[in-house]
N, CA, C, O and the ligand as a Tripos MOL2 file, in Angstrom:
@<TRIPOS>MOLECULE
protein
  245   243    62     0     0
PROTEIN
NO_CHARGES

@<TRIPOS>ATOM
      1 N         -13.2210  -56.3230  -54.1650 N.3       1 MET1
      2 CA        -12.8450  -56.4020  -55.5750 C.3       1 MET1
      3 C         -14.1840  -56.8340  -56.3740 C.2       1 MET1
      4 O         -14.9890  -57.6240  -55.8830 O.2       1 MET1
      5 N         -14.3390  -56.2900  -57.5540 N.am      2 ALA2
      6 CA        -15.4570  -56.6340  -58.3030 C.3       2 ALA2
      7 C         -15.3220  -58.1610  -58.7830 C.2       2 ALA2
      8 O         -14.2080  -58.6510  -58.9660 O.2       2 ALA2
      9 N         -16.3650  -58.8080  -58.9550 N.am      3 ARG3
     10 CA        -16.2750  -60.1670  -59.4510 C.3       3 ARG3
     11 C         -16.3950  -60.1120  -60.9630 C.2       3 ARG3
     12 O         -17.3160  -59.4730  -61.4710 O.2       3 ARG3
     13 N         -15.6000  -60.6860  -61.6210 N.am      4 PHE4
     14 CA        -15.6230  -60.7850  -63.0890 C.3       4 PHE4
     15 C         -16.6120  -61.8270  -63.5220 C.2       4 PHE4
     16 O         -16.6370  -62.9130  -62.9420 O.2       4 PHE4
     17 N         -17.3770  -61.5700  -64.4500 N.am      5 SER5
     18 CA        -18.2630  -62.5500  -65.0460 C.3       5 SER5
     19 C         -18.0060  -62.5640  -66.6300 C.2       5 SER5
     20 O         -17.7570  -61.5270  -67.2440 O.2       5 SER5
     21 N         -18.0760  -63.6810  -67.1720 N.am      6 TYR6
     22 CA        -17.8670  -63.8300  -68.5910 C.3       6 TYR6
     23 C         -19.1850  -64.2080  -69.2900 C.2       6 TYR6
     24 O         -19.4190  -65.3940  -69.5190 O.2       6 TYR6
     25 N         -20.0090  -63.2920  -69.6190 N.am      7 GLN7
     26 CA        -21.2050  -63.6700  -70.2430 C.3       7 GLN7
     27 C         -21.1490  -63.2940  -71.7560 C.2       7 GLN7
     28 O         -21.8950  -62.4240  -72.2030 O.2       7 GLN7
     29 N         -20.3240  -63.9090  -72.4760 N.am      8 ARG8
     30 CA        -20.0390  -63.4980  -73.7900 C.3       8 ARG8
     31 C         -21.2290  -63.6630  -74.7240 C.2       8 ARG8
     32 O         -21.3180  -63.0190  -75.7690 O.2       8 ARG8
     33 N         -22.1240  -64.5260  -74.3260 N.am      9 GLU9
     34 CA        -23.2280  -64.7170  -75.2210 C.3       9 GLU9
     35 C         -24.3210  -63.5700  -75.2220 C.2       9 GLU9
     36 O         -25.0910  -63.3240  -76.1510 O.2       9 GLU9
     37 N         -24.2440  -62.9140  -74.0070 N.am     10 GLU10
     38 CA        -25.2650  -61.8470  -73.7380 C.3      10 GLU10
     39 C         -24.7400  -60.4850  -73.9750 C.2      10 GLU10
     40 O         -25.5070  -59.6030  -74.3620 O.2      10 GLU10
     41 N         -23.5540  -60.2650  -73.7800 N.am     11 ILE11
     42 CA        -23.0210  -58.9500  -73.9310 C.3      11 ILE11
     43 C         -22.1910  -58.8010  -75.2200 C.2      11 ILE11
     44 O         -21.1400  -59.4310  -75.3320 O.2      11 ILE11
     45 N         -22.6140  -58.0180  -76.1590 N.am     12 PRO12
     46 CA        -21.7830  -57.7660  -77.3450 C.3      12 PRO12
     47 C         -20.4210  -57.1820  -77.1290 C.2      12 PRO12
     48 O         -20.2830  -56.2380  -76.3510 O.2      12 PRO12
     49 N         -19.4350  -57.6820  -77.7610 N.am     13 MET13
     50 CA        -18.0700  -57.1500  -77.5000 C.3      13 MET13
     51 C         -17.5450  -56.4610  -78.7330 C.2      13 MET13
     52 O         -17.9370  -56.7290  -79.8690 O.2      13 MET13
     53 N         -16.5910  -55.5130  -78.4240 N.am     14 GLN14
     54 CA        -16.1270  -54.6820  -79.4380 C.3      14 GLN14
     55 C         -14.6500  -54.3770  -79.1520 C.2      14 GLN14
     56 O         -14.2470  -54.0950  -78.0230 O.2      14 GLN14
     57 N         -13.8430  -54.4510  -80.2730 N.am     15 VAL15
     58 CA        -12.3920  -54.0890  -79.9750 C.3      15 VAL15
     59 C         -12.2670  -52.5740  -79.8660 C.2      15 VAL15
     60 O         -12.6590  -51.8250  -80.7610 O.2      15 VAL15
     61 N         -11.6940  -52.1420  -78.7100 N.am     16 THR16
     62 CA        -11.5700  -50.7680  -78.3960 C.3      16 THR16
     63 C         -10.1750  -50.4060  -78.1040 C.2      16 THR16
     64 O          -9.4280  -51.2350  -77.5840 O.2      16 THR16
     65 N          -9.7590  -49.1790  -78.4160 N.am     17 ALA17
     66 CA         -8.4760  -48.6410  -77.9990 C.3      17 ALA17
     67 C          -8.3350  -48.4050  -76.5480 C.2      17 ALA17
     68 O          -9.1820  -47.7000  -75.9990 O.2      17 ALA17
     69 N          -7.3480  -48.9180  -75.8510 N.am     18 VAL18
     70 CA         -7.2180  -48.6360  -74.4000 C.3      18 VAL18
     71 C          -5.6240  -48.4480  -74.1530 C.2      18 VAL18
     72 O          -4.7290  -48.8960  -74.8710 O.2      18 VAL18
     73 N          -5.4910  -47.7410  -73.0620 N.am     19 PHE19
     74 CA         -4.0700  -47.6570  -72.5710 C.3      19 PHE19
     75 C          -3.7960  -48.8690  -71.6260 C.2      19 PHE19
     76 O          -4.5320  -49.0810  -70.6630 O.2      19 PHE19
     77 N          -2.7780  -49.6190  -71.9040 N.am     20 GLN20
     78 CA         -2.4710  -50.7550  -70.9430 C.3      20 GLN20
     79 C          -1.2520  -50.4220  -70.2730 C.2      20 GLN20
     80 O          -0.2990  -50.0100  -70.9340 O.2      20 GLN20
     81 N          -1.1770  -50.5580  -69.0060 N.am     21 CYS21
     82 CA          0.1380  -50.2580  -68.2190 C.3      21 CYS21
     83 C           1.0810  -51.3890  -68.5760 C.2      21 CYS21
     84 O           0.7020  -52.5530  -68.7060 O.2      21 CYS21
     85 N           2.3220  -50.9820  -68.7260 N.am     22 THR22
     86 CA          3.4810  -51.9710  -69.0280 C.3      22 THR22
     87 C           3.9430  -52.7290  -67.7690 C.2      22 THR22
     88 O           4.7300  -53.6730  -67.8480 O.2      22 THR22
     89 N           3.4210  -52.2780  -66.5840 N.am     23 GLU23
     90 CA          3.9880  -52.8340  -65.3050 C.3      23 GLU23
     91 C           2.9680  -53.4900  -64.4610 C.2      23 GLU23
     92 O           3.2830  -54.2830  -63.5740 O.2      23 GLU23
     93 N           1.7290  -53.1600  -64.7350 N.am     24 CYS24
     94 CA          0.5670  -53.7940  -63.9200 C.3      24 CYS24
     95 C          -0.6340  -53.9990  -64.7620 C.2      24 CYS24
     96 O          -0.6520  -53.5250  -65.8980 O.2      24 CYS24
     97 N          -1.6640  -54.6860  -64.2830 N.am     25 PRO25
     98 CA         -2.8300  -55.0520  -65.1520 C.3      25 PRO25
     99 C          -3.7710  -53.8820  -65.3870 C.2      25 PRO25
    100 O          -4.8350  -54.0650  -65.9780 O.2      25 PRO25
    101 N          -3.3980  -52.6540  -64.9290 N.am     26 THR26
    102 CA         -4.2720  -51.4810  -65.1430 C.3      26 THR26
    103 C          -4.3700  -51.0750  -66.5800 C.2      26 THR26
    104 O          -3.4130  -51.0120  -67.3520 O.2      26 THR26
    105 N          -5.7130  -50.7840  -66.8860 N.am     27 TRP27
    106 CA         -5.8410  -50.2470  -68.2810 C.3      27 TRP27
    107 C          -7.0610  -49.2430  -68.2480 C.2      27 TRP27
    108 O          -7.9660  -49.4100  -67.4300 O.2      27 TRP27
    109 N          -7.0720  -48.2580  -69.0980 N.am     28 GLN28
    110 CA         -8.0540  -47.3990  -69.1920 C.3      28 GLN28
    111 C          -8.5300  -47.1220  -70.7240 C.2      28 GLN28
    112 O          -7.7390  -47.2730  -71.6550 O.2      28 GLN28
    113 N          -9.7980  -46.7290  -70.9120 N.am     29 ARG29
    114 CA        -10.1860  -46.4310  -72.2140 C.3      29 ARG29
    115 C          -9.5500  -45.1660  -72.6660 C.2      29 ARG29
    116 O          -9.3230  -44.2300  -71.8990 O.2      29 ARG29
    117 N          -9.2530  -45.1660  -74.0150 N.am     30 VAL30
    118 CA         -8.6700  -43.9310  -74.5400 C.3      30 VAL30
    119 C          -9.7760  -42.8780  -74.7780 C.2      30 VAL30
    120 O         -10.6590  -43.0960  -75.6080 O.2      30 VAL30
    121 N          -9.7320  -41.6890  -74.0220 N.am     31 ASP31
    122 CA        -10.7950  -40.8340  -74.0690 C.3      31 ASP31
    123 C         -10.4780  -39.7680  -75.2240 C.2      31 ASP31
    124 O         -11.3260  -39.4550  -76.0600 O.2      31 ASP31
    125 N          -9.1930  -39.2420  -75.1960 N.am     32 MET32
    126 CA         -8.8650  -38.1600  -76.2000 C.3      32 MET32
    127 C          -8.0800  -38.7560  -77.3140 C.2      32 MET32
    128 O          -7.0120  -39.3260  -77.0950 O.2      32 MET32
    129 N          -8.5840  -38.6370  -78.4980 N.am     33 LYS33
    130 CA         -7.9690  -39.2080  -79.6900 C.3      33 LYS33
    131 C          -6.4830  -38.8570  -79.9450 C.2      33 LYS33
    132 O          -5.7000  -39.6420  -80.4790 O.2      33 LYS33
    133 N          -6.1570  -37.6060  -79.5190 N.am     34 ASP34
    134 CA         -4.8750  -37.0900  -79.7910 C.3      34 ASP34
    135 C          -3.8200  -37.4670  -78.6870 C.2      34 ASP34
    136 O          -2.6420  -37.1090  -78.7150 O.2      34 ASP34
    137 N          -4.3810  -38.2100  -77.7470 N.am     35 GLU35
    138 CA         -3.3960  -38.7240  -76.6710 C.3      35 GLU35
    139 C          -2.8190  -39.9310  -77.1640 C.2      35 GLU35
    140 O          -3.5480  -40.7870  -77.6650 O.2      35 GLU35
    141 N          -1.4870  -40.1020  -77.0670 N.am     36 ASN36
    142 CA         -0.8950  -41.3820  -77.3850 C.3      36 ASN36
    143 C           0.0490  -41.9370  -76.3750 C.2      36 ASN36
    144 O           0.6680  -42.9800  -76.5810 O.2      36 ASN36
    145 N           0.1540  -41.2570  -75.3130 N.am     37 GLU37
    146 CA          0.9080  -41.6640  -74.2270 C.3      37 GLU37
    147 C           0.4380  -41.3160  -72.8270 C.2      37 GLU37
    148 O          -0.0600  -40.2040  -72.6550 O.2      37 GLU37
    149 N           0.5450  -42.1290  -71.8500 N.am     38 LYS38
    150 CA         -0.0730  -41.7930  -70.5740 C.3      38 LYS38
    151 C           0.6880  -42.5140  -69.4480 C.2      38 LYS38
    152 O           1.2520  -43.5900  -69.6510 O.2      38 LYS38
    153 N           0.6880  -41.9300  -68.3240 N.am     39 ASP39
    154 CA          1.2490  -42.6900  -67.2000 C.3      39 ASP39
    155 C           0.1890  -43.4400  -66.3480 C.2      39 ASP39
    156 O          -0.9200  -42.9360  -66.1700 O.2      39 ASP39
    157 N           0.5050  -44.5540  -65.8600 N.am     40 CYS40
    158 CA         -0.4090  -45.3770  -65.0400 C.3      40 CYS40
    159 C          -0.7920  -44.6350  -63.7620 C.2      40 CYS40
    160 O           0.0790  -44.2360  -62.9900 O.2      40 CYS40
    161 N          -2.1220  -44.4450  -63.5320 N.am     41 PRO41
    162 CA         -2.5430  -43.7800  -62.2620 C.3      41 PRO41
    163 C          -2.2170  -44.6520  -61.0060 C.2      41 PRO41
    164 O          -2.1670  -44.1020  -59.9050 O.2      41 PRO41
    165 N          -1.9990  -45.9500  -61.1300 N.am     42 ILE42
    166 CA         -1.8150  -46.7970  -60.0850 C.3      42 ILE42
    167 C          -0.3580  -46.8570  -59.6720 C.2      42 ILE42
    168 O           0.0030  -46.6360  -58.5160 O.2      42 ILE42
    169 N           0.4550  -47.1610  -60.6510 N.am     43 CYS43
    170 CA          2.0110  -47.4470  -60.3020 C.3      43 CYS43
    171 C           2.8710  -46.3790  -60.9330 C.2      43 CYS43
    172 O           4.0490  -46.3050  -60.5830 O.2      43 CYS43
    173 N           2.3500  -45.4820  -61.9020 N.am     44 GLY44
    174 CA          3.1950  -44.4650  -62.4550 C.3      44 GLY44
    175 C           3.8820  -44.8710  -63.6240 C.2      44 GLY44
    176 O           4.4690  -44.0050  -64.2740 O.2      44 GLY44
    177 N           3.9040  -46.2150  -64.0470 N.am     45 ALA45
    178 CA          4.7320  -46.5740  -65.1560 C.3      45 ALA45
    179 C           4.0780  -46.1340  -66.6030 C.2      45 ALA45
    180 O           2.9190  -45.7270  -66.6740 O.2      45 ALA45
    181 N           4.7750  -46.2320  -67.5290 N.am     46 LYS46
    182 CA          4.2300  -45.8620  -68.8940 C.3      46 LYS46
    183 C           3.1710  -46.8390  -69.2920 C.2      46 LYS46
    184 O           3.2390  -48.0490  -69.0770 O.2      46 LYS46
    185 N           2.1800  -46.2180  -69.8930 N.am     47 MET47
    186 CA          1.1160  -47.0440  -70.4980 C.3      47 MET47
    187 C           1.2060  -46.9650  -72.0410 C.2      47 MET47
    188 O           1.6640  -45.9720  -72.6060 O.2      47 MET47
    189 N           0.7930  -47.9470  -72.6310 N.am     48 ARG48
    190 CA          0.8320  -47.9910  -74.0940 C.3      48 ARG48
    191 C          -0.4580  -48.3360  -74.7310 C.2      48 ARG48
    192 O          -1.2190  -49.1090  -74.1480 O.2      48 ARG48
    193 N          -0.7790  -47.8080  -75.9250 N.am     49 MET49
    194 CA         -2.0520  -48.0120  -76.5320 C.3      49 MET49
    195 C          -2.0500  -49.4270  -77.0990 C.2      49 MET49
    196 O          -1.1270  -49.8580  -77.7900 O.2      49 MET49
    197 N          -3.1780  -50.1540  -76.7540 N.am     50 GLU50
    198 CA         -3.4170  -51.4790  -77.3280 C.3      50 GLU50
    199 C          -4.9840  -51.4470  -77.7020 C.2      50 GLU50
    200 O          -5.7640  -50.5400  -77.4130 O.2      50 GLU50
    201 N          -5.2550  -52.5450  -78.3560 N.am     51 ASN51
    202 CA         -6.6320  -52.8690  -78.6020 C.3      51 ASN51
    203 C          -7.1250  -53.9960  -77.6730 C.2      51 ASN51
    204 O          -6.4890  -55.0390  -77.5220 O.2      51 ASN51
    205 N          -8.3080  -53.7230  -77.0510 N.am     52 LYS52
    206 CA         -8.7470  -54.5820  -76.0800 C.3      52 LYS52
    207 C         -10.3140  -54.9280  -76.4320 C.2      52 LYS52
    208 O         -11.0650  -54.0750  -76.9070 O.2      52 LYS52
    209 N         -10.6810  -56.1380  -76.1760 N.am     53 GLU53
    210 CA        -12.1470  -56.5170  -76.4490 C.3      53 GLU53
    211 C         -12.8730  -56.1530  -75.2670 C.2      53 GLU53
    212 O         -12.5970  -56.7130  -74.2060 O.2      53 GLU53
    213 N         -13.8540  -55.1980  -75.3340 N.am     54 LEU54
    214 CA        -14.6570  -54.7470  -74.2850 C.3      54 LEU54
    215 C         -16.1240  -54.9030  -74.5980 C.2      54 LEU54
    216 O         -16.5200  -54.9210  -75.7640 O.2      54 LEU54
    217 N         -16.9260  -55.0140  -73.5690 N.am     55 PRO55
    218 CA        -18.4630  -54.9130  -73.7950 C.3      55 PRO55
    219 C         -18.7290  -53.5790  -74.5190 C.2      55 PRO55
    220 O         -18.1150  -52.5440  -74.2620 O.2      55 PRO55
    221 N         -19.6580  -53.6910  -75.4090 N.am     56 VAL56
    222 CA        -20.1740  -52.4850  -76.1330 C.3      56 VAL56
    223 C         -20.9510  -51.5520  -75.1570 C.2      56 VAL56
    224 O         -21.8110  -51.9590  -74.3760 O.2      56 VAL56
    225 N         -20.5700  -50.3130  -75.2820 N.am     57 LEU57
    226 CA        -21.2710  -49.3170  -74.4430 C.3      57 LEU57
    227 C         -22.5020  -48.9260  -75.2200 C.2      57 LEU57
    228 O         -22.4420  -48.6160  -76.4090 O.2      57 LEU57
    229 N         -23.6840  -48.9480  -74.4860 N.am     58 ARG58
    230 CA        -24.9940  -48.6950  -75.2550 C.3      58 ARG58
    231 C         -25.3330  -47.2150  -74.8960 C.2      58 ARG58
    232 O         -26.3090  -46.7230  -75.4620 O.2      58 ARG58
    233 N         -24.6690  -46.5040  -74.0660 N.am     59 ASN59
    234 CA        -25.2230  -45.1780  -73.5860 C.3      59 ASN59
    235 C         -24.9550  -43.9820  -74.5950 C.2      59 ASN59
    236 O         -25.3490  -42.8370  -74.3750 O.2      59 ASN59
    237 N         -24.2570  -44.3580  -75.7060 N.am     60 HIS60
    238 CA        -23.9870  -43.3200  -76.6530 C.3      60 HIS60
    239 C         -24.6220  -43.5920  -77.9850 C.2      60 HIS60
    240 O         -24.2950  -42.9720  -78.9970 O.2      60 HIS60
    241 N         -25.5250  -44.5190  -77.9650 N.am     61 ILE61
    242 CA        -26.2070  -44.8670  -79.2670 C.3      61 ILE61
    243 C         -27.4530  -43.9160  -79.4070 C.2      61 ILE61
    244 O         -28.1850  -43.9980  -80.3930 O.2      61 ILE61
    245 ZN          0.5150  -49.5760  -63.5910 Zn       62 ZN62
@<TRIPOS>BOND
     1     1     2 1
     2     2     3 1
     3     3     4 2
     4     3     5 am
     5     5     6 1
     6     6     7 1
     7     7     8 2
     8     7     9 am
     9     9    10 1
    10    10    11 1
    11    11    12 2
    12    11    13 am
    13    13    14 1
    14    14    15 1
    15    15    16 2
    16    15    17 am
    17    17    18 1
    18    18    19 1
    19    19    20 2
    20    19    21 am
    21    21    22 1
    22    22    23 1
    23    23    24 2
    24    23    25 am
    25    25    26 1
    26    26    27 1
    27    27    28 2
    28    27    29 am
    29    29    30 1
    30    30    31 1
    31    31    32 2
    32    31    33 am
    33    33    34 1
    34    34    35 1
    35    35    36 2
    36    35    37 am
    37    37    38 1
    38    38    39 1
    39    39    40 2
    40    39    41 am
    41    41    42 1
    42    42    43 1
    43    43    44 2
    44    43    45 am
    45    45    46 1
    46    46    47 1
    47    47    48 2
    48    47    49 am
    49    49    50 1
    50    50    51 1
    51    51    52 2
    52    51    53 am
    53    53    54 1
    54    54    55 1
    55    55    56 2
    56    55    57 am
    57    57    58 1
    58    58    59 1
    59    59    60 2
    60    59    61 am
    61    61    62 1
    62    62    63 1
    63    63    64 2
    64    63    65 am
    65    65    66 1
    66    66    67 1
    67    67    68 2
    68    67    69 am
    69    69    70 1
    70    70    71 1
    71    71    72 2
    72    71    73 am
    73    73    74 1
    74    74    75 1
    75    75    76 2
    76    75    77 am
    77    77    78 1
    78    78    79 1
    79    79    80 2
    80    79    81 am
    81    81    82 1
    82    82    83 1
    83    83    84 2
    84    83    85 am
    85    85    86 1
    86    86    87 1
    87    87    88 2
    88    87    89 am
    89    89    90 1
    90    90    91 1
    91    91    92 2
    92    91    93 am
    93    93    94 1
    94    94    95 1
    95    95    96 2
    96    95    97 am
    97    97    98 1
    98    98    99 1
    99    99   100 2
   100    99   101 am
   101   101   102 1
   102   102   103 1
   103   103   104 2
   104   103   105 am
   105   105   106 1
   106   106   107 1
   107   107   108 2
   108   107   109 am
   109   109   110 1
   110   110   111 1
   111   111   112 2
   112   111   113 am
   113   113   114 1
   114   114   115 1
   115   115   116 2
   116   115   117 am
   117   117   118 1
   118   118   119 1
   119   119   120 2
   120   119   121 am
   121   121   122 1
   122   122   123 1
   123   123   124 2
   124   123   125 am
   125   125   126 1
   126   126   127 1
   127   127   128 2
   128   127   129 am
   129   129   130 1
   130   130   131 1
   131   131   132 2
   132   131   133 am
   133   133   134 1
   134   134   135 1
   135   135   136 2
   136   135   137 am
   137   137   138 1
   138   138   139 1
   139   139   140 2
   140   139   141 am
   141   141   142 1
   142   142   143 1
   143   143   144 2
   144   143   145 am
   145   145   146 1
   146   146   147 1
   147   147   148 2
   148   147   149 am
   149   149   150 1
   150   150   151 1
   151   151   152 2
   152   151   153 am
   153   153   154 1
   154   154   155 1
   155   155   156 2
   156   155   157 am
   157   157   158 1
   158   158   159 1
   159   159   160 2
   160   159   161 am
   161   161   162 1
   162   162   163 1
   163   163   164 2
   164   163   165 am
   165   165   166 1
   166   166   167 1
   167   167   168 2
   168   167   169 am
   169   169   170 1
   170   170   171 1
   171   171   172 2
   172   171   173 am
   173   173   174 1
   174   174   175 1
   175   175   176 2
   176   175   177 am
   177   177   178 1
   178   178   179 1
   179   179   180 2
   180   179   181 am
   181   181   182 1
   182   182   183 1
   183   183   184 2
   184   183   185 am
   185   185   186 1
   186   186   187 1
   187   187   188 2
   188   187   189 am
   189   189   190 1
   190   190   191 1
   191   191   192 2
   192   191   193 am
   193   193   194 1
   194   194   195 1
   195   195   196 2
   196   195   197 am
   197   197   198 1
   198   198   199 1
   199   199   200 2
   200   199   201 am
   201   201   202 1
   202   202   203 1
   203   203   204 2
   204   203   205 am
   205   205   206 1
   206   206   207 1
   207   207   208 2
   208   207   209 am
   209   209   210 1
   210   210   211 1
   211   211   212 2
   212   211   213 am
   213   213   214 1
   214   214   215 1
   215   215   216 2
   216   215   217 am
   217   217   218 1
   218   218   219 1
   219   219   220 2
   220   219   221 am
   221   221   222 1
   222   222   223 1
   223   223   224 2
   224   223   225 am
   225   225   226 1
   226   226   227 1
   227   227   228 2
   228   227   229 am
   229   229   230 1
   230   230   231 1
   231   231   232 2
   232   231   233 am
   233   233   234 1
   234   234   235 1
   235   235   236 2
   236   235   237 am
   237   237   238 1
   238   238   239 1
   239   239   240 2
   240   239   241 am
   241   241   242 1
   242   242   243 1
   243   243   244 2
@<TRIPOS>SUBSTRUCTURE
     1 MET1         2 RESIDUE 1 A MET
     2 ALA2         6 RESIDUE 1 A ALA
     3 ARG3        10 RESIDUE 1 A ARG
     4 PHE4        14 RESIDUE 1 A PHE
     5 SER5        18 RESIDUE 1 A SER
     6 TYR6        22 RESIDUE 1 A TYR
     7 GLN7        26 RESIDUE 1 A GLN
     8 ARG8        30 RESIDUE 1 A ARG
     9 GLU9        34 RESIDUE 1 A GLU
    10 GLU10       38 RESIDUE 1 A GLU
    11 ILE11       42 RESIDUE 1 A ILE
    12 PRO12       46 RESIDUE 1 A PRO
    13 MET13       50 RESIDUE 1 A MET
    14 GLN14       54 RESIDUE 1 A GLN
    15 VAL15       58 RESIDUE 1 A VAL
    16 THR16       62 RESIDUE 1 A THR
    17 ALA17       66 RESIDUE 1 A ALA
    18 VAL18       70 RESIDUE 1 A VAL
    19 PHE19       74 RESIDUE 1 A PHE
    20 GLN20       78 RESIDUE 1 A GLN
    21 CYS21       82 RESIDUE 1 A CYS
    22 THR22       86 RESIDUE 1 A THR
    23 GLU23       90 RESIDUE 1 A GLU
    24 CYS24       94 RESIDUE 1 A CYS
    25 PRO25       98 RESIDUE 1 A PRO
    26 THR26      102 RESIDUE 1 A THR
    27 TRP27      106 RESIDUE 1 A TRP
    28 GLN28      110 RESIDUE 1 A GLN
    29 ARG29      114 RESIDUE 1 A ARG
    30 VAL30      118 RESIDUE 1 A VAL
    31 ASP31      122 RESIDUE 1 A ASP
    32 MET32      126 RESIDUE 1 A MET
    33 LYS33      130 RESIDUE 1 A LYS
    34 ASP34      134 RESIDUE 1 A ASP
    35 GLU35      138 RESIDUE 1 A GLU
    36 ASN36      142 RESIDUE 1 A ASN
    37 GLU37      146 RESIDUE 1 A GLU
    38 LYS38      150 RESIDUE 1 A LYS
    39 ASP39      154 RESIDUE 1 A ASP
    40 CYS40      158 RESIDUE 1 A CYS
    41 PRO41      162 RESIDUE 1 A PRO
    42 ILE42      166 RESIDUE 1 A ILE
    43 CYS43      170 RESIDUE 1 A CYS
    44 GLY44      174 RESIDUE 1 A GLY
    45 ALA45      178 RESIDUE 1 A ALA
    46 LYS46      182 RESIDUE 1 A LYS
    47 MET47      186 RESIDUE 1 A MET
    48 ARG48      190 RESIDUE 1 A ARG
    49 MET49      194 RESIDUE 1 A MET
    50 GLU50      198 RESIDUE 1 A GLU
    51 ASN51      202 RESIDUE 1 A ASN
    52 LYS52      206 RESIDUE 1 A LYS
    53 GLU53      210 RESIDUE 1 A GLU
    54 LEU54      214 RESIDUE 1 A LEU
    55 PRO55      218 RESIDUE 1 A PRO
    56 VAL56      222 RESIDUE 1 A VAL
    57 LEU57      226 RESIDUE 1 A LEU
    58 ARG58      230 RESIDUE 1 A ARG
    59 ASN59      234 RESIDUE 1 A ASN
    60 HIS60      238 RESIDUE 1 A HIS
    61 ILE61      242 RESIDUE 1 A ILE
    62 ZN62       245 GROUP 0 **** ****
């Protein structure tokens, strides 16, 4: 498992739309804007769109 680190001073954070599974901690970034419902790839439950604070991605600047 990846080790989580919380370096909030160094990594700029941004509120991003994600799909959050209703049954497990799995979440995914929303890739397609017209997508508003998705099934969890791990457990198959419904995922719902939420806003999550994530590190800013720099590769699209
Ligand atoms: Zn799930």
